[in-house]
Structures are given as structure tokens and as C-alpha cells.
N, CA, C and O atoms as a GROMACS GRO file, in nm:
protein
  384
    1UNK      N    1   2.075  -0.197   0.173
    1UNK     CA    2   1.902  -0.210   0.194
    1UNK      C    3   1.904  -0.039   0.204
    1UNK      O    4   1.806   0.034   0.186
    2UNK      N    5   2.016  -0.003   0.230
    2UNK     CA    6   1.986   0.184   0.264
    2UNK      C    7   1.927   0.248   0.140
    2UNK      O    8   1.830   0.324   0.140
    3UNK      N    9   2.012   0.197   0.009
    3UNK     CA   10   1.905   0.278  -0.159
    3UNK      C   11   1.789   0.238  -0.134
    3UNK      O   12   1.704   0.327  -0.139
    4UNK      N   13   1.750   0.124  -0.106
    4UNK     CA   14   1.625   0.051  -0.131
    4UNK      C   15   1.508   0.122  -0.049
    4UNK      O   16   1.399   0.160  -0.092
    5UNK      N   17   1.558   0.130   0.077
    5UNK     CA   18   1.502   0.194   0.184
    5UNK      C   19   1.480   0.339   0.133
    5UNK      O   20   1.360   0.363   0.126
    6UNK      N   21   1.551   0.431   0.100
    6UNK     CA   22   1.508   0.566   0.028
    6UNK      C   23   1.442   0.544  -0.096
    6UNK      O   24   1.379   0.647  -0.116
    7UNK      N   25   1.429   0.490  -0.160
    7UNK     CA   26   1.358   0.463  -0.287
    7UNK      C   27   1.239   0.440  -0.238
    7UNK      O   28   1.146   0.517  -0.261
    8UNK      N   29   1.230   0.350  -0.177
    8UNK     CA   30   1.046   0.314  -0.110
    8UNK      C   31   1.007   0.439  -0.079
    8UNK      O   32   0.921   0.508  -0.134
    9UNK      N   33   1.067   0.460   0.000
    9UNK     CA   34   1.047   0.600   0.099
    9UNK      C   35   1.019   0.733  -0.042
    9UNK      O   36   0.912   0.794  -0.051
   10UNK      N   37   1.095   0.748  -0.105
   10UNK     CA   38   1.061   0.883  -0.184
   10UNK      C   39   0.936   0.829  -0.230
   10UNK      O   40   0.841   0.904  -0.207
   11UNK      N   41   0.900   0.705  -0.297
   11UNK     CA   42   0.786   0.650  -0.362
   11UNK      C   43   0.652   0.670  -0.280
   11UNK      O   44   0.546   0.724  -0.314
   12UNK      N   45   0.690   0.611  -0.163
   12UNK     CA   46   0.567   0.619  -0.069
   12UNK      C   47   0.520   0.776  -0.031
   12UNK      O   48   0.406   0.795   0.010
   13UNK      N   49   0.621   0.895  -0.047
   13UNK     CA   50   0.590   1.045  -0.029
   13UNK      C   51   0.512   1.106  -0.154
   13UNK      O   52   0.447   1.210  -0.149
   14UNK      N   53   0.523   1.038  -0.252
   14UNK     CA   54   0.442   1.046  -0.342
   14UNK      C   55   0.322   1.009  -0.367
   14UNK      O   56   0.255   1.064  -0.455
   15UNK      N   57   0.270   0.894  -0.281
   15UNK     CA   58   0.118   0.854  -0.298
   15UNK      C   59   0.075   0.958  -0.212
   15UNK      O   60   0.134   1.012  -0.118
   16UNK      N   61  -0.040   0.978  -0.261
   16UNK     CA   62  -0.173   1.076  -0.163
   16UNK      C   63  -0.207   1.011  -0.042
   16UNK      O   64  -0.234   0.892  -0.051
   17UNK      N   65  -0.213   1.083   0.106
   17UNK     CA   66  -0.278   0.980   0.210
   17UNK      C   67  -0.401   0.929   0.178
   17UNK      O   68  -0.478   0.978   0.094
   18UNK      N   69  -0.420   0.833   0.243
   18UNK     CA   70  -0.589   0.772   0.218
   18UNK      C   71  -0.575   0.711   0.105
   18UNK      O   72  -0.675   0.724   0.035
   19UNK      N   73  -0.482   0.641   0.051
   19UNK     CA   74  -0.491   0.583  -0.076
   19UNK      C   75  -0.395   0.471  -0.025
   19UNK      O   76  -0.299   0.495   0.048
   20UNK      N   77  -0.450   0.277  -0.096
   20UNK     CA   78  -0.356   0.185  -0.083
   20UNK      C   79  -0.282   0.149  -0.130
   20UNK      O   80  -0.337   0.182  -0.235
   21UNK      N   81  -0.194   0.105  -0.162
   21UNK     CA   82  -0.104   0.081  -0.235
   21UNK      C   83  -0.007  -0.091  -0.211
   21UNK      O   84  -0.011  -0.128  -0.093
   22UNK      N   85   0.030  -0.136  -0.255
   22UNK     CA   86   0.098  -0.302  -0.240
   22UNK      C   87   0.230  -0.286  -0.339
   22UNK      O   88   0.241  -0.204  -0.430
   23UNK      N   89   0.320  -0.377  -0.302
   23UNK     CA   90   0.439  -0.400  -0.370
   23UNK      C   91   0.426  -0.377  -0.563
   23UNK      O   92   0.520  -0.358  -0.640
   24UNK      N   93   0.300  -0.386  -0.591
   24UNK     CA   94   0.303  -0.387  -0.739
   24UNK      C   95   0.295  -0.226  -0.784
   24UNK      O   96   0.332  -0.197  -0.898
   25UNK      N   97   0.252  -0.136  -0.705
   25UNK     CA   98   0.297   0.024  -0.739
   25UNK      C   99   0.435   0.050  -0.717
   25UNK      O  100   0.500   0.112  -0.802
   26UNK      N  101   0.484   0.012  -0.616
   26UNK     CA  102   0.622   0.042  -0.594
   26UNK      C  103   0.728  -0.035  -0.729
   26UNK      O  104   0.746  -0.154  -0.755
   27UNK      N  105   0.781   0.084  -0.791
   27UNK     CA  106   0.898   0.025  -0.853
   27UNK      C  107   1.040  -0.004  -0.800
   27UNK      O  108   1.140   0.067  -0.803
   28UNK      N  109   1.017  -0.142  -0.743
   28UNK     CA  110   1.120  -0.188  -0.727
   28UNK      C  111   1.125  -0.347  -0.784
   28UNK      O  112   1.022  -0.413  -0.789
   29UNK      N  113   1.256  -0.403  -0.827
   29UNK     CA  114   1.234  -0.544  -0.854
   29UNK      C  115   1.165  -0.627  -0.780
   29UNK      O  116   1.132  -0.598  -0.665
   30UNK      N  117   1.137  -0.738  -0.835
   30UNK     CA  118   1.074  -0.868  -0.754
   30UNK      C  119   1.136  -0.901  -0.680
   30UNK      O  120   1.092  -0.898  -0.565
   31UNK      N  121   1.269  -0.949  -0.703
   31UNK     CA  122   1.355  -1.012  -0.622
   31UNK      C  123   1.383  -0.924  -0.481
   31UNK      O  124   1.446  -0.961  -0.382
   32UNK      N  125   1.318  -0.801  -0.502
   32UNK     CA  126   1.349  -0.706  -0.380
   32UNK      C  127   1.254  -0.733  -0.294
   32UNK      O  128   1.298  -0.705  -0.183
   33UNK      N  129   1.146  -0.774  -0.287
   33UNK     CA  130   1.069  -0.798  -0.226
   33UNK      C  131   1.063  -0.840  -0.066
   33UNK      O  132   0.990  -0.784   0.017
   34UNK      N  133   1.120  -0.908  -0.049
   34UNK     CA  134   1.174  -0.978   0.085
   34UNK      C  135   1.217  -0.852   0.174
   34UNK      O  136   1.182  -0.823   0.288
   35UNK      N  137   1.310  -0.782   0.083
   35UNK     CA  138   1.431  -0.671   0.144
   35UNK      C  139   1.280  -0.545   0.172
   35UNK      O  140   1.244  -0.499   0.280
   36UNK      N  141   1.239  -0.527   0.079
   36UNK     CA  142   1.111  -0.422   0.084
   36UNK      C  143   1.017  -0.443   0.219
   36UNK      O  144   0.991  -0.359   0.306
   37UNK      N  145   0.975  -0.575   0.211
   37UNK     CA  146   0.901  -0.590   0.358
   37UNK      C  147   0.952  -0.568   0.445
   37UNK      O  148   0.875  -0.511   0.522
   38UNK      N  149   1.082  -0.584   0.500
   38UNK     CA  150   1.142  -0.537   0.587
   38UNK      C  151   1.152  -0.382   0.608
   38UNK      O  152   1.138  -0.338   0.722
   39UNK      N  153   1.175  -0.292   0.495
   39UNK     CA  154   1.174  -0.145   0.462
   39UNK      C  155   1.024  -0.097   0.540
   39UNK      O  156   1.014  -0.017   0.633
   40UNK      N  157   0.898  -0.180   0.464
   40UNK     CA  158   0.760  -0.172   0.493
   40UNK      C  159   0.746  -0.158   0.639
   40UNK      O  160   0.696  -0.069   0.708
   41UNK      N  161   0.807  -0.278   0.668
   41UNK     CA  162   0.750  -0.280   0.843
   41UNK      C  163   0.825  -0.194   0.921
   41UNK      O  164   0.775  -0.152   1.025
   42UNK      N  165   0.947  -0.159   0.887
   42UNK     CA  166   1.020  -0.014   0.974
   42UNK      C  167   0.885   0.049   0.928
   42UNK      O  168   0.790   0.009   0.996
   43UNK      N  169   0.854   0.134   0.832
   43UNK     CA  170   0.797   0.225   0.778
   43UNK      C  171   0.663   0.226   0.930
   43UNK      O  172   0.650   0.306   1.022
   44UNK      N  173   0.578   0.092   0.894
   44UNK     CA  174   0.450   0.073   0.962
   44UNK      C  175   0.524   0.141   1.109
   44UNK      O  176   0.497   0.256   1.146
   45UNK      N  177   0.594   0.076   1.162
   45UNK     CA  178   0.643   0.083   1.325
   45UNK      C  179   0.668   0.250   1.324
   45UNK      O  180   0.601   0.317   1.403
   46UNK      N  181   0.738   0.298   1.261
   46UNK     CA  182   0.729   0.500   1.249
   46UNK      C  183   0.607   0.561   1.237
   46UNK      O  184   0.586   0.682   1.249
   47UNK      N  185   0.484   0.429   1.199
   47UNK     CA  186   0.356   0.520   1.160
   47UNK      C  187   0.324   0.566   1.035
   47UNK      O  188   0.213   0.571   0.983
   48UNK      N  189   0.454   0.606   0.982
   48UNK     CA  190   0.425   0.607   0.813
   48UNK      C  191   0.325   0.598   0.747
   48UNK      O  192   0.259   0.686   0.692
   49UNK      N  193   0.303   0.426   0.755
   49UNK     CA  194   0.229   0.401   0.666
   49UNK      C  195   0.140   0.288   0.780
   49UNK      O  196   0.170   0.282   0.899
   50UNK      N  197   0.029   0.206   0.718
   50UNK     CA  198  -0.044   0.131   0.802
   50UNK      C  199  -0.109   0.007   0.721
   50UNK      O  200  -0.195   0.032   0.637
   51UNK      N  201  -0.079  -0.094   0.739
   51UNK     CA  202  -0.104  -0.205   0.682
   51UNK      C  203  -0.254  -0.259   0.688
   51UNK      O  204  -0.302  -0.276   0.800
   52UNK      N  205  -0.321  -0.284   0.592
   52UNK     CA  206  -0.470  -0.311   0.546
   52UNK      C  207  -0.478  -0.461   0.536
   52UNK      O  208  -0.582  -0.512   0.575
   53UNK      N  209  -0.368  -0.552   0.482
   53UNK     CA  210  -0.379  -0.657   0.420
   53UNK      C  211  -0.217  -0.733   0.400
   53UNK      O  212  -0.107  -0.677   0.394
   54UNK      N  213  -0.244  -0.861   0.394
   54UNK     CA  214  -0.103  -0.901   0.346
   54UNK      C  215  -0.058  -0.846   0.202
   54UNK      O  216  -0.110  -0.871   0.093
   55UNK      N  217   0.075  -0.749   0.237
   55UNK     CA  218   0.140  -0.700   0.102
   55UNK      C  219   0.024  -0.560   0.065
   55UNK      O  220   0.040  -0.506  -0.044
   56UNK      N  221  -0.066  -0.518   0.139
   56UNK     CA  222  -0.158  -0.385   0.095
   56UNK      C  223  -0.118  -0.305   0.239
   56UNK      O  224  -0.105  -0.346   0.355
   57UNK      N  225  -0.105  -0.176   0.180
   57UNK     CA  226  -0.073  -0.079   0.319
   57UNK      C  227  -0.109   0.028   0.245
   57UNK      O  228  -0.118   0.034   0.122
   58UNK      N  229  -0.136   0.151   0.360
   58UNK     CA  230  -0.210   0.267   0.315
   58UNK      C  231  -0.110   0.377   0.352
   58UNK      O  232  -0.015   0.328   0.413
   59UNK      N  233  -0.100   0.512   0.336
   59UNK     CA  234  -0.076   0.639   0.420
   59UNK      C  235  -0.197   0.686   0.484
   59UNK      O  236  -0.294   0.732   0.423
   60UNK      N  237  -0.188   0.671   0.611
   60UNK     CA  238  -0.298   0.710   0.703
   60UNK      C  239  -0.318   0.862   0.679
   60UNK      O  240  -0.216   0.926   0.654
   61UNK      N  241  -0.451   0.937   0.685
   61UNK     CA  242  -0.463   1.076   0.678
   61UNK      C  243  -0.495   1.094   0.840
   61UNK      O  244  -0.552   1.004   0.902
   62UNK      N  245  -0.452   1.230   0.910
   62UNK     CA  246  -0.477   1.263   1.017
   62UNK      C  247  -0.612   1.341   1.012
   62UNK      O  248  -0.589   1.432   0.932
   63UNK      N  249  -0.717   1.351   1.048
   63UNK     CA  250  -0.814   1.484   1.026
   63UNK      C  251  -0.822   1.519   1.216
   63UNK      O  252  -0.762   1.461   1.307
   64UNK      N  253  -0.930   1.647   1.220
   64UNK     CA  254  -0.931   1.636   1.340
   64UNK      C  255  -1.012   1.517   1.485
   64UNK      O  256  -1.004   1.533   1.606
   65UNK      N  257  -1.070   1.425   1.422
   65UNK     CA  258  -1.144   1.350   1.449
   65UNK      C  259  -1.028   1.228   1.492
   65UNK      O  260  -1.059   1.146   1.578
   66UNK      N  261  -0.891   1.222   1.424
   66UNK     CA  262  -0.834   1.153   1.477
   66UNK      C  263  -0.773   1.060   1.298
   66UNK      O  264  -0.810   1.090   1.185
   67UNK      N  265  -0.692   0.971   1.332
   67UNK     CA  266  -0.698   0.869   1.169
   67UNK      C  267  -0.766   0.818   1.123
   67UNK      O  268  -0.816   0.721   1.180
   68UNK      N  269  -0.806   0.855   0.992
   68UNK     CA  270  -0.889   0.819   0.930
   68UNK      C  271  -0.863   0.686   0.810
   68UNK      O  272  -0.781   0.705   0.721
   69UNK      N  273  -0.938   0.551   0.818
   69UNK     CA  274  -0.858   0.452   0.721
   69UNK      C  275  -0.910   0.515   0.578
   69UNK      O  276  -0.993   0.604   0.561
   70UNK      N  277  -0.853   0.459   0.507
   70UNK     CA  278  -0.895   0.488   0.371
   70UNK      C  279  -1.026   0.473   0.309
   70UNK      O  280  -1.077   0.371   0.355
   71UNK      N  281  -1.087   0.518   0.240
   71UNK     CA  282  -1.230   0.476   0.178
   71UNK      C  283  -1.247   0.347   0.136
   71UNK      O  284  -1.148   0.285   0.097
   72UNK      N  285  -1.379   0.286   0.139
   72UNK     CA  286  -1.408   0.188   0.080
   72UNK      C  287  -1.368   0.125  -0.089
   72UNK      O  288  -1.369   0.008  -0.128
   73UNK      N  289  -1.340   0.224  -0.150
   73UNK     CA  290  -1.290   0.215  -0.291
   73UNK      C  291  -1.154   0.200  -0.277
   73UNK      O  292  -1.115   0.119  -0.361
   74UNK      N  293  -1.051   0.250  -0.196
   74UNK     CA  294  -0.911   0.236  -0.166
   74UNK      C  295  -0.903   0.075  -0.099
   74UNK      O  296  -0.819  -0.007  -0.136
   75UNK      N  297  -0.991   0.051  -0.011
   75UNK     CA  298  -0.949  -0.076   0.069
   75UNK      C  299  -0.970  -0.183  -0.059
   75UNK      O  300  -0.893  -0.279  -0.060
   76UNK      N  301  -1.070  -0.173  -0.170
   76UNK     CA  302  -1.121  -0.290  -0.238
   76UNK      C  303  -1.026  -0.299  -0.366
   76UNK      O  304  -1.006  -0.397  -0.438
   77UNK      N  305  -0.951  -0.120  -0.380
   77UNK     CA  306  -0.888  -0.161  -0.501
   77UNK      C  307  -0.805  -0.286  -0.555
   77UNK      O  308  -0.811  -0.334  -0.668
   78UNK      N  309  -0.712  -0.334  -0.431
   78UNK     CA  310  -0.590  -0.436  -0.498
   78UNK      C  311  -0.680  -0.573  -0.533
   78UNK      O  312  -0.627  -0.664  -0.595
   79UNK      N  313  -0.840  -0.584  -0.483
   79UNK     CA  314  -0.931  -0.699  -0.538
   79UNK      C  315  -1.002  -0.671  -0.630
   79UNK      O  316  -1.088  -0.757  -0.648
   80UNK      N  317  -1.006  -0.545  -0.735
   80UNK     CA  318  -1.119  -0.517  -0.805
   80UNK      C  319  -1.006  -0.509  -0.953
   80UNK      O  320  -1.004  -0.598  -1.038
   81UNK      N  321  -0.920  -0.390  -0.957
   81UNK     CA  322  -0.846  -0.355  -1.026
   81UNK      C  323  -0.686  -0.414  -1.048
   81UNK      O  324  -0.599  -0.413  -0.961
   82UNK      N  325  -0.676  -0.450  -1.146
   82UNK     CA  326  -0.553  -0.465  -1.226
   82UNK      C  327  -0.492  -0.358  -1.345
   82UNK      O  328  -0.553  -0.303  -1.437
   83UNK      N  329  -0.392  -0.352  -1.319
   83UNK     CA  330  -0.344  -0.287  -1.438
   83UNK      C  331  -0.435  -0.147  -1.486
   83UNK      O  332  -0.421  -0.092  -1.596
   84UNK      N  333  -0.508  -0.113  -1.403
   84UNK     CA  334  -0.568   0.033  -1.413
   84UNK      C  335  -0.734  -0.047  -1.473
   84UNK      O  336  -0.803   0.029  -1.541
   85UNK      N  337  -0.778  -0.153  -1.456
   85UNK     CA  338  -0.916  -0.198  -1.556
   85UNK      C  339  -0.963  -0.303  -1.414
   85UNK      O  340  -0.897  -0.344  -1.318
   86UNK      N  341  -1.086  -0.317  -1.447
   86UNK     CA  342  -1.114  -0.393  -1.378
   86UNK      C  343  -1.096  -0.504  -1.370
   86UNK      O  344  -1.077  -0.544  -1.485
   87UNK      N  345  -1.086  -0.644  -1.253
   87UNK     CA  346  -1.060  -0.771  -1.306
   87UNK      C  347  -1.184  -0.860  -1.247
   87UNK      O  348  -1.190  -0.896  -1.130
   88UNK      N  349  -1.262  -0.884  -1.326
   88UNK     CA  350  -1.399  -0.983  -1.314
   88UNK      C  351  -1.355  -1.074  -1.268
   88UNK      O  352  -1.434  -1.105  -1.179
   89UNK      N  353  -1.232  -1.181  -1.270
   89UNK     CA  354  -1.253  -1.282  -1.170
   89UNK      C  355  -1.228  -1.259  -1.032
   89UNK      O  356  -1.268  -1.335  -0.944
   90UNK      N  357  -1.146  -1.129  -1.008
   90UNK     CA  358  -1.125  -1.115  -0.887
   90UNK      C  359  -1.243  -1.091  -0.818
   90UNK      O  360  -1.268  -1.144  -0.710
   91UNK      N  361  -1.344  -0.983  -0.898
   91UNK     CA  362  -1.457  -0.923  -0.846
   91UNK      C  363  -1.561  -1.032  -0.759
   91UNK      O  364  -1.631  -1.004  -0.662
   92UNK      N  365  -1.547  -1.150  -0.820
   92UNK     CA  366  -1.656  -1.296  -0.782
   92UNK      C  367  -1.598  -1.343  -0.641
   92UNK      O  368  -1.665  -1.403  -0.557
   93UNK      N  369  -1.447  -1.303  -0.624
   93UNK     CA  370  -1.374  -1.371  -0.503
   93UNK      C  371  -1.360  -1.321  -0.399
   93UNK      O  372  -1.286  -1.369  -0.313
   94UNK      N  373  -1.446  -1.183  -0.382
   94UNK     CA  374  -1.448  -1.064  -0.284
   94UNK      C  375  -1.443  -1.127  -0.171
   94UNK      O  376  -1.547  -1.188  -0.148
   95UNK      N  377  -1.329  -1.142  -0.058
   95UNK     CA  378  -1.354  -1.189   0.064
   95UNK      C  379  -1.473  -1.077   0.170
   95UNK      O  380  -1.466  -0.954   0.173
   96UNK      N  381  -1.560  -1.151   0.238
   96UNK     CA  382  -1.720  -1.074   0.292
   96UNK      C  383  -1.665  -1.059   0.461
   96UNK      O  384  -1.739  -1.010   0.547
   0.00000   0.00000   0.00000
């Protein structure tokens, strides 16, 4: 898991602050998702990432006013977009 941890941390370092991401944005084999979940949990405990919802995380951005959550577009991105295009099916089923 050491290599996986290092790989995930390097990939997350490349993600801009205030940006949401999920397992799909990380370049890891699907069979390693359970191990990746443990790595992501440890990164949350260290404060390097925060959880938005199940399987969706973001890198917090700290401002003079404290920690800033991602903007609306970043929060909704996993529900609206797939592979760079709007997914009309998911658009109709947004949680309110």
C-alpha cells in the first residue's frame, strides 16, 4: 500500500486547491479502490483533503477568513459531468 499511498498523494498534489475529485479522477486500478479508500481516509485525518460526499473529496483552500469549501460548480461537478460532458440523466436526479 506504500506505493499506492505515494501515487495518490502525488496525484492529489497536482489537483488545484478548492477542486473536487473522486476515484475516477485518480489514476488507480479499480481493484485498488478499497485500499485507496484507506489512503484517502488517512489523508482526511491529516487535513490534506476533505470529504464532500461518498467517494467525492476536495482539497481545502485556506483564506484569511479560514477554510473555504469548493464553489457550487465543484460540488455539483460529480453529478453533472461525466468524461468532460454534461450527463443529462444525472442532471435530472440532483439531490436537493
